N, C-alpha and C positions, 0 to 999 in steps of 0.2 A: 368575463372583464367588463368594468364598468365603463362609460367613456369617458372618463377622465384617467381611466388606466392605458386607454387603447392610444388616446390621445398625447399619453406622454412616454409612449412607447414609440410611435411615430416620432416623435422629437427624434427620442436617440437616434432612431433610424436615422433622420434627416440627417443631426450631426453626425454620424457614424460615417456614412456617405459624402460627405463632405470634407471628413478628411482624408478619405481614402483616396476616393477622387479630386474632387474641388482644393483637396492642399491645403484647404483649412487648419490652423496651431489649436493643438486642445491645449487643454491647463496642464503643467507643467509634474510630474511626482519628484521630488528629490531623487538624486545620486542615491543616496542611502540605499531607502525604498527601494530605489528600481533594481541593487543588487541584493537584497535580502526577497526579493519577490523569485530573483534566479536564482539563486541559490534552494529557497523552495521547491524550484521546477523540477531543479534537477536530481534534488532529493525524493523527489513525488513519483519522479520518471527510473528512478531507480531503482524502489523498494517497489516496484512493477516489475523490473524485468527481471533483480537478484529473486524475486521470491517465485516466478514463474522457471527460472535456470536452476534453481535450489531445489524446485519439485519433480522436473524432469532429471535431473543427474538424480535423485530418487528415488522416480518412479519414470523411469524410462517409455515403456510402452504404453501409448496415448491408448490406445481399448484400455490395459487392464483400469489407466488412470480414470478415463469417462466412469466405467462400470464402479470403481471403487466411490466416487462423486455423488456418483447416482447413491449407491446403498449407505456413503454418509447421510445423507440427505435425506431420504427419510429413515436411517436412523436419529436423524435430530425432529424431524415431523413425529416420530414416536416418543419422544421426551428423551431416548437412550443421549448420555453423556458423547461414547466415543462408540465410534461404527468397529467393524470387524477388524480395522487393519487392511493394510496391503502385502497382498498373500510373497512372499520375497521367493525369487525362482528360486535359491538355494532351499530354502523349505521344503519344494514342491520334490527337486532331485531326490533331498533327505529320506522324501514320505517315497519314494518309488524306491530307491537304493535299500531301506530300514524292511519293506514290502516284501521285494523281493530278495534279501539277505535271509527273511526267516522264513521265505520258499524253498530254501536252496537248504538252508539248513547244515550243519556244523561238516557235513561227510562229506565233501568238496571244499579248497580253499576259496573258490569265488564270492560262496555266500558269508563268510568270515568278513571277506574282505569287505564286500559288500556293506555292512552291518559295520564297522568302521568307518569306512568315508562316507555314509550315511550319517552317523554319528556326530561327525569330522563337520559334515554339511549342516546338519540340526543348527548345531553347537554356533555356527559363522553366522544363521540367519538369526538367531537368536541377539548375535551380536547386533547385525544390521536395524533386527526393528528396532532395540534398540537407541541405537544411530539416531532413525530416525523418529524417534518419539522424542530423544533429546533438541535435535534439530529443528520439530516443528514447536516444541513448548517453547526452547527459546531461543528461537530465531526469526519461521515464519510467521506463526503466531504476534510476535511484540513488533512486528513487522505491518501484519494482515492489523491490528489495529492502531497503528501509526496510520496506515492511509486506508481506515474506516471512518476514523475521529478525526484526531489533530489535522490531517492535509484539505481532508476533505471539507472540515470547518473554513481553516485557510483560503482554499478554492470559492468556497461560501461567498465568503467576505471579500476577496476578490472581488467575486463577479460582480459583487454590490457594488463594489466600490466602485468600477468601470462604466454600469448603469446609471450610479448619481453623477460622475463623473459628466458624463455624454449627455447627462439633461442642465448640469450646470452651465457646462459650454454653449448647450445650443439656447438656453435663456440670456448667456451674460452678449450673445451677439445680438440677440433681441432688446441689450437695453434703453428702455426710455418707449419702448413698447408695450412693455408688459409695466406690474406692478412692480415698486423696491421692495416689497414685503415680499414676493413668490422670487423674486431674485435672494434674496437674504435669504429666504428657504430652505431653497437648494443648496447652496453655499455651504449653510450650519450641518447638511446632511452629510454633503459632499465631505467636508470635515472631520463629521466623525465615523464614517464607515472607515474613512484610509485612518485614524487615529486607531480603531478595533482591528482593522487590516493589518495593519504596523506593528503593533502592539501583539499579534496572533502570531506573528512572522519572528518578531522576535524572543520571545516567550521557549520558541520553535530552534531557534538558531544556538541561541542560550544555553541552553539543556547537553551541547557536548561541554562548555568551560562546568559546570556544576559538575558535572561528572568526570572531570578529570580531575578534580579535587580530591573526587569521595577512593581515597585510597584502594577501598574495595575490590576497584574495577581494572581493567587494563582495559583502553581502547586501540583499534589497531588504526595504526598507524594513518592521515587521511581521508578516514570515514567517516561517514555521520555516529552519533553520538547511541546509535540503537544496535551496532554493530560488537556485543560485549561479551566478554570474555570474564566469566567472575574469578574470583584469586580463592574466593571461599574452598 
């Protein structure tokens, strides 16, 4: 980092300490901006927690989840789009039942009974596999995409805005001791960052209204627009 960059970071840290400890008052953001920031923060936390809880619901065994994550990571490294999938408990039980049902044969009641129940368990595991795929593709993946792109981008803009606000407030307190041009540039950068952050948050939150007008989708009440149920 350059000397100028280190100096700017020091000024920002000084401003932050003066606000936290010394009670200095920083530039205030308007209520609409702060409300959008609050909603985006809630959305971000909800996305992460719901993704985690959904994965835990579908794949409750921590050891199996860790093993599956490692195998899927290796699959991506090898260029494979899909990993081997999660072994459903019903499928493992079905394999055992069908195996021993075949070994026992039809000469007793237990063998055919194991075969019938094993086949039912196999079908149930296929249904759960299908559910897992649907939930991953239509629920977890969109949430992950939202978290990795839109929300991460907004957090980047907000972090940059806070840095520029601290820089502007630090220089504003020293008005008259620094060149007016330096103060003007700091204000311009602050205003630019605020506009970008405000626009990105507005676009994210406005998506809800646009999707409500799209009759192809029903949105679960009181939820963000990424919790969609297709009516197609």
